[in-house]
N, C-alpha and C positions, 0 to 999 in steps of 0.2 A: 734906623737900618740895622743897628746891632740886635734889636729884638726880633728881626725877621729871620735871622739865620737858623735859629732852632727849628722854626716851622718848615724851612726849606729842607733841613737835614732830616726831620721826621718824615717828610714826604718821600725823600729818597730811600729811607730805610723801610718803608712800608711795603714796597714791592717785593723784596726778598722774603719777608715774613709771609706774604700771601702765597708765593710760590711754594714755600715750605709746607704750609697748611694744605694746599691742594695736593701735594705729593703724598702726605700722610693719609688724606682722605681716599686717594686712589688705592693705596696699599690696603687700607682697611676694607674697602669694598671688595677688592680682589680676594682678601683672606676669607671674608664671609662667604663669598661665592664658592671658593674651594672647599670650605667646611661643609656647606650645604650639598655640594656635589658628592663629597665623600660619604656623608650621611645617607644620601639617596642611593648611592651605589651599595652600601652595606645593607640597607633595607631590601634592595632588590635581590641581593645574594641570599639574605636570610629567608625571604619568601620562596625563592627557588629551591633552597635546600630543604625547607620544611614543608614543601608542597605535598609530599607523599607521606609525611609523618603525622600520625594521629595521636594526639595527647589524650590520655585517659588515666584515671586512677583505679580502674577496674583490674586489679592484679589477677583475679581468677580468670577473667576473660582473656587476658593476655597469655596466661599459661595455657589455657585451652586452645587458643589460636596457634601457639607454638607447637603444642602436641599434635594438632591436626596437620600442621605443616610437616612435622617430622614423620607422621604416618604416611602422608602423600609421597614424600621423598623416599621413604623406605620401600613403599610399594614400587616406585620406579626402579630403585636399586635391585629389588627382587626380580623384576622383569628382565632388566638388562643382564643381571648375573645369570639368570636361567638361560638366556640366549648365548652368553659367553661360554657357559658350561657345556651347552649342547654342541657348540662349535669345537670346543676343546676335545670333547669325547669323539666327535666325528673325525677329527684330524689326528687324534692320538691312538696309537695301537694298544695302549694300556687297557686292561680289562676294567670296565666301569665298576664292576662288583667289588674290586679291590680297593677302590677309593675310600679312604678313612677320614677321620676328623682331624688328622694332623695338619699343622699350619702349612698353608700353601698347597695343599693337595687338590684344591679346586675352589671355585667361587661359590659353590652351593654345597651345604651339608645335606647328605641324603637323609630321607626319613628312616628312622631306626625303630626297632621293637625288640623286646626281650624282657627277662625277669629283672626286677629291681625293687627299690624301696622309695617311699614318699614320706617326707618329714614336713609337718605343718607347724609353724610357729605363730603365736597370737599374743596380743596384749592381754593383760590381766583385767578381768571385769571388776576387780576390787579397787581399782584406782578411783572410782567414783566415790567410794566411802572415805577417801583420804582428802578430797577437795573441800577446802574451807569456804566460808561465806564470800570470800573475795574471788573464788573460782580458781585458786591455785593450791598447790601442795608442796611441801618441802622436798619430799622424796618421790615426786611423780615419775621421775626417770626410771625408778626401779620397777615400775609396773608396765613398761612398754618395751617393745622389741627394738634392738639397736643393731647397727651395722655389724658389730663384732659377733653378735649372736648368729646372724645369717652366715657370716664368713666361717664361723666355727663348724657349722654343719657342712658347708661346702667343702672345707679342707678335710674334714674327717671322711667324707664320702670319697673324695679323690684318693686319700690315703688307703681306703679300704678296697681300692681297685675299680672304682667307677669308670665305665668306658664312655658314657655319654650322660650329659646332665641338662636339666631344664629348671629354671627358676621362674615361677609364675607361668607365663606363656612364651618365655624367651629361651631359646637354646643358648647354652653357655659356650662362648667362643674363647679362643686363646687370648683375645683382647678384652674380654668381658670384665668390667669393674663393678663390684657391689658397693654402692654408695647410698647412705641414708641421710636425710635431712629431717631431724626429729624422728618420727616413726614412719616416715614416708620413704619408700624404696625407689631409687632412681636407677633405671636399667635400660640401656640402649635408647635413651631419649624419651622414655615413658616413665610415669610415676605410678606407684602401687601403694595401696593402704593395706594394713594387716587384715586377715591372716596371710602370711607368706608361705608359699609351697615350694619345696625343693625336691625334685624327683631325680633319681639316678638309675641308669641301667647298668647292670654288672653283677658280680657275685654277691648275692643277697646276704648270706651268712657273714662274709668277710666285711661287708660295709656296715652291718649292724654291730659287729664286734668292734670295728673302728670307732663308731659313734659312742659305744659304751666305754671305750678306753681313752677317749679324748678328754684331757683335763678341762678344756674350755666348755665342752658340752656338759661335763659333770657339774661345773659351776652353774651353768644355765639351769640344769635340772634341780639344783638346790633352790633357785628362785621359783621354779615351777612348784615345788613342794611348800615353800613358805609364803610366796606372794601370789600364787595362782596364775603364773604365766602359762600360756598354752603350749602344749607339746603333744604331738600325735605322730606315731610311727606306724606305717602300714607297709606290709610286704605284698608284692604282686608277682604273679607268674607271667604277666604280659603287660608291659608298659609300651606306649607308642609315642614317639616324638616326631612331629612333622618336619619336613625339610626347612632349611633356613639358609639365609645368605651368609657366606663365610667371608674372609678377608680376600682382597684381590692380590696382595703381595705376601710372600712367605716371610715369617719372622726370621731374623738373623740374630744369632747369639754370639757373645764374646767367647773367645777361645784363648787358651794359654799360648803365649809366644815362647816356644821351646828354645829358640835361638837366643832370646834375651836372658834366659835362665842359665845359659852356659857360661 
């Protein structure tokens, strides 16, 4: 009889162990189900988010697509701006002929014509002679047009009294920023390759003198003489710039607080 007690005790202890194992099994099943549900939810969200996204390694194609989109949007802006400008002119007693290119004077810059100058900048053809067998050159940047070169001409023309300006086929606005990536000019959402043309309407002699007196332009002309960068200056009795969309809101400038200085 004494030998039977352990068997009885073991039988009594087996039931709690069985319940404990069943409890762990239920928790494990529930955890797996929750994980699978979460993974499925994440996959569904990922498919929904990326349904309209097209993966591609064609950078050139993406850039062209963006340029076409910018062109379409700009065309819509031009149309709406022309309508807004017409309504403003209809309701405004101000003489339309007096509207200038000042910031906030209208949503459309009127077409202008008059005497002016045109400056053309171009890369040097000599860069090809400097490229080694690997296709690179140590000083290749000296043979291409940079952002500061375009800015130097633009600033000199403004300083010389330019009344209206156009870079490539884009009218220069108060918010226009000249930016270059390599030797590619980015302007109003479009990109341009050299040669770059900057045209300005205004006092011809004063603008030419300003170009000659500009230190930055002088440095550029030194590269023209030594490295073959392109420089072409043309005078014209009649330049014509087409109308262009201006800004919808006037610029606001900081002013001195006279009370704070007292």
